[in-house]
ZADO-1210 file (C-alpha; in nm, 4 decimals, padded with zeros to 6 digits):
<atoms>
<atom x="-05.6145" y="-03.0411" z="02.6701" code="MET" pos="1"/>
<atom x="-05.8038" y="-02.8517" z="02.9391" code="SER" pos="2"/>
<atom x="-06.1027" y="-03.0787" z="02.8766" code="HIS" pos="3"/>
<atom x="-05.8949" y="-03.3886" z="02.9640" code="ASN" pos="4"/>
<atom x="-05.7688" y="-03.2228" z="03.2816" code="PHE" pos="5"/>
<atom x="-06.1235" y="-03.1317" z="03.3825" code="TYR" pos="6"/>
<atom x="-06.2425" y="-03.4857" z="03.3142" code="ARG" pos="7"/>
<atom x="-05.9621" y="-03.6440" z="03.5209" code="ARG" pos="8"/>
<atom x="-06.0222" y="-03.3939" z="03.8030" code="ASP" pos="9"/>
<atom x="-06.3970" y="-03.4716" z="03.7966" code="THR" pos="10"/>
<atom x="-06.3289" y="-03.8483" z="03.8025" code="GLU" pos="11"/>
<atom x="-06.0952" y="-03.8091" z="04.1002" code="MET" pos="12"/>
<atom x="-06.3579" y="-03.6109" z="04.2913" code="GLN" pos="13"/>
<atom x="-06.6190" y="-03.8751" z="04.2076" code="ALA" pos="14"/>
<atom x="-06.3991" y="-04.1374" z="04.3746" code="HIS" pos="15"/>
<atom x="-06.3573" y="-03.9277" z="04.6890" code="GLY" pos="16"/>
<atom x="-06.0242" y="-03.7614" z="04.6047" code="PHE" pos="17"/>
<atom x="-05.9679" y="-03.3916" z="04.6089" code="ASN" pos="18"/>
<atom x="-05.6644" y="-03.1721" z="04.5637" code="LYS" pos="19"/>
<atom x="-05.6349" y="-03.1006" z="04.9355" code="GLU" pos="20"/>
<atom x="-05.6267" y="-03.4714" z="05.0230" code="MET" pos="21"/>
<atom x="-05.3605" y="-03.5471" z="04.7683" code="THR" pos="22"/>
<atom x="-05.1544" y="-03.2515" z="04.8894" code="LEU" pos="23"/>
<atom x="-05.1946" y="-03.3714" z="05.2484" code="GLN" pos="24"/>
<atom x="-05.1000" y="-03.7235" z="05.1386" code="GLY" pos="25"/>
<atom x="-04.7903" y="-03.5906" z="04.9654" code="ARG" pos="26"/>
<atom x="-04.6822" y="-03.3983" z="05.2747" code="TRP" pos="27"/>
<atom x="-04.7502" y="-03.7000" z="05.4918" code="SER" pos="28"/>
<atom x="-04.5436" y="-03.9272" z="05.2672" code="THR" pos="29"/>
<atom x="-04.2607" y="-03.6736" z="05.2546" code="SER" pos="30"/>
<atom x="-04.2644" y="-03.6339" z="05.6317" code="LEU" pos="31"/>
<atom x="-04.2510" y="-04.0096" z="05.6883" code="VAL" pos="32"/>
<atom x="-03.9656" y="-04.0415" z="05.4371" code="SER" pos="33"/>
<atom x="-03.7728" y="-03.7612" z="05.6089" code="ALA" pos="34"/>
<atom x="-03.8269" y="-03.9267" z="05.9480" code="LEU" pos="35"/>
<atom x="-03.6902" y="-04.2590" z="05.8174" code="TRP" pos="36"/>
<atom x="-03.3888" y="-04.0790" z="05.6722" code="LEU" pos="37"/>
<atom x="-03.3156" y="-03.9079" z="06.0054" code="VAL" pos="38"/>
<atom x="-03.3501" y="-04.2395" z="06.1899" code="LEU" pos="39"/>
<atom x="-03.1182" y="-04.4124" z="05.9433" code="ALA" pos="40"/>
<atom x="-02.8566" y="-04.1380" z="05.9807" code="LEU" pos="41"/>
<atom x="-02.8817" y="-04.1561" z="06.3606" code="ALA" pos="42"/>
<atom x="-02.8383" y="-04.5337" z="06.3512" code="ALA" pos="43"/>
<atom x="-02.5358" y="-04.4911" z="06.1246" code="TRP" pos="44"/>
<atom x="-02.3844" y="-04.2368" z="06.3638" code="ALA" pos="45"/>
<atom x="-02.4220" y="-04.4798" z="06.6540" code="VAL" pos="46"/>
<atom x="-02.3377" y="-04.8113" z="06.4852" code="PHE" pos="47"/>
<atom x="-02.0970" y="-04.7202" z="06.2018" code="ALA" pos="48"/>
<atom x="-01.7928" y="-04.9504" z="06.2150" code="PRO" pos="49"/>
<atom x="-01.4432" y="-04.8122" z="06.2675" code="ILE" pos="50"/>
<atom x="-01.3162" y="-04.9093" z="05.9166" code="PRO" pos="51"/>
<atom x="-01.5872" y="-04.6823" z="05.7715" code="LEU" pos="52"/>
<atom x="-01.4841" y="-04.3908" z="05.9958" code="ARG" pos="53"/>
<atom x="-01.7341" y="-04.4816" z="06.2650" code="GLY" pos="54"/>
<atom x="-01.6705" y="-04.5231" z="06.6362" code="THR" pos="55"/>
<atom x="-01.8108" y="-04.8718" z="06.6924" code="THR" pos="56"/>
<atom x="-01.6160" y="-05.1966" z="06.6945" code="ALA" pos="57"/>
<atom x="-01.7721" y="-05.5387" z="06.6449" code="TYR" pos="58"/>
<atom x="-01.5883" y="-05.8169" z="06.8267" code="ILE" pos="59"/>
<atom x="-01.6549" y="-06.1900" z="06.8479" code="ILE" pos="60"/>
<atom x="-01.5618" y="-06.3381" z="07.1847" code="VAL" pos="61"/>
<atom x="-01.2791" y="-06.5893" z="07.1533" code="ASN" pos="62"/>
<atom x="-01.2195" y="-06.7811" z="07.4743" code="GLY" pos="63"/>
<atom x="-01.3885" y="-06.8228" z="07.8111" code="ILE" pos="64"/>
<atom x="-01.2394" y="-06.5314" z="08.0074" code="SER" pos="65"/>
<atom x="-01.5591" y="-06.3230" z="07.9757" code="MET" pos="66"/>
<atom x="-01.7945" y="-06.5908" z="08.1089" code="GLU" pos="67"/>
<atom x="-02.0592" y="-06.5917" z="08.2556" code="PRO" pos="68"/>
<atom x="-02.1603" y="-06.2629" z="08.0860" code="ASN" pos="69"/>
<atom x="-02.0217" y="-06.3357" z="07.7392" code="PHE" pos="70"/>
<atom x="-01.9676" y="-06.6773" z="07.5855" code="HIS" pos="71"/>
<atom x="-01.7472" y="-06.8136" z="07.3097" code="LEU" pos="72"/>
<atom x="-01.8753" y="-06.6845" z="06.9753" code="GLY" pos="73"/>
<atom x="-02.0879" y="-06.3981" z="07.1137" code="ASP" pos="74"/>
<atom x="-02.0923" y="-06.0753" z="06.9130" code="LEU" pos="75"/>
<atom x="-02.0011" y="-05.7744" z="07.1274" code="VAL" pos="76"/>
<atom x="-02.0576" y="-05.4174" z="07.0102" code="ILE" pos="77"/>
<atom x="-01.8066" y="-05.1786" z="07.1687" code="THR" pos="78"/>
<atom x="-01.7237" y="-04.8087" z="07.1799" code="LYS" pos="79"/>
<atom x="-01.4136" y="-04.6444" z="07.3186" code="SER" pos="80"/>
<atom x="-01.4692" y="-04.4251" z="07.6215" code="LEU" pos="81"/>
<atom x="-01.2445" y="-04.1670" z="07.7778" code="SER" pos="82"/>
<atom x="-01.2865" y="-04.3258" z="08.1200" code="ARG" pos="83"/>
<atom x="-01.3916" y="-04.6632" z="08.2595" code="TYR" pos="84"/>
<atom x="-01.5393" y="-04.7622" z="08.5952" code="ASN" pos="85"/>
<atom x="-01.4753" y="-05.0626" z="08.8137" code="ILE" pos="86"/>
<atom x="-01.6916" y="-05.3495" z="08.6904" code="GLY" pos="87"/>
<atom x="-01.7051" y="-05.2300" z="08.3287" code="ASP" pos="88"/>
<atom x="-01.6398" y="-05.4993" z="08.0707" code="ALA" pos="89"/>
<atom x="-01.3487" y="-05.4011" z="07.8474" code="VAL" pos="90"/>
<atom x="-01.1976" y="-05.5668" z="07.5427" code="VAL" pos="91"/>
<atom x="-00.8392" y="-05.5802" z="07.4288" code="TYR" pos="92"/>
<atom x="-00.7262" y="-05.6248" z="07.0735" code="ARG" pos="93"/>
<atom x="-00.3816" y="-05.7667" z="07.0148" code="ASN" pos="94"/>
<atom x="-00.2559" y="-05.6132" z="06.6902" code="GLN" pos="95"/>
</atoms>
């Protein structure tokens, strides 16, 4: 068994691989995977819809009252704020 391990290790070194490179490659892959996971969780925190306990609402404009900024059929991504300023675009949902 140790002979097979030695042979595989020797073949890997012959092709330019060594244990340090593979360890570095593993850490690099793990770090990239962790970064993608953090980015996905951050995107979920920002864009999660209200029905899934998020804070973002997705609204399709129905009518012409928001023109010229928003047109009929536009998708608008909204978040509730504690305070609004003059000139802010707001949406109303009739329940």
